C-alpha angles and dihedrals in degrees: 000000000000125000090251093052091048090051093051092046091049091050093051092047091050092050092049092046093052091044093053092047088050091057092068091050092050093048093050091047090050095056093046092062107085097192093048090045090055103038096043109021104033101023096086089049092051090051092047089054093048095048092044091054100036104037117075118238125250108090120158141032117341111278094017101067120154135198124274091247091054091047097050098040095085093048093049091050090051091046089051090056090053094046095045091045115030103020097040096045097044095049095038095050092043089054093048091050091049099047093047098254094124091047089055092047090053088066094053132076089258108114123205089253091057089045091053092047088056093049095045092046091052092050092049094049096045090044093053091049092047094051092045091052091050093049094046094049092047092051099040102035103032101024096240111176110234121214117266097191109104089212090064092051089050089054089049091052096053096039090049096046095044092044099049091046093050095045091048092051092046089049091054088051094046091051088077093065102068110078092210138019091246092059094047097088092046089053101041107035096060091052090050093047093049092049091052094051094049099039102065098264099117100008128044106263093220091058093059120098114268094247091053091049089052090052093048091048090066092064128069098236093072090055093044091053092046090049091052091048088056087057103046105026126073116268090249090069089071087078089064093059114096091248095041091236137073093247096211091172094058089045088058096044098047094044091049091050089053090048088057090046089052094048091051092049091049091050093049101039112028114107131158085230127027112250090227093048 
């Protein structure tokens, strides 16, 4: 091994080591923020509890109706992915840029790659815990029957991992839009709310006007919610979808395209300090 190769290997190992150690710091910081904990981690659970109690049962094709808790569970899991990834990342990084945290980090050995590893690791861990909490509560409190087919859990795994990674990357890119940390929530939250309302999270996607379905189909949340429905809802519910199928191929393609868009946005816009600061 040449000296140059050893230097590169040492540099990569150092970046990874700093990134992994950063994950623990980010997770601890996340659970110490009460507002973030409620509006990103617990919010989907609160909505699931409300919809399960308030909404009447009987969702789905005639003769195969399911409870409101079973119907809303996939949408809440998908919404949790969006909140933990896009909303949390964009607001958190905008705040860190505004209060000088990123400026201080720029003067440390921590590289942007290590910083991103820490952020992505935090989103992955909290997203897994959030989804597990939603599923456990739905099953134990409301008696929702969980899938037993391993293929469905395989679908859940790739939809979740791809979704949470894509949303986190998009959140990092979106963090460059707010000019200050104070304005971050005002910029990001309306976007997140609108996406949830038009993507089949709170309202049955097939009941939306065609033009609104077309708009929602451009964005990843619609496909993540549909992917989660294919995991937790009976197979007969595929007939209720506009296409009549779960469209796993399109879910994969659209989400990957947004992942690429997010990576490009991060590469072009991320700075430790805003250029117009």
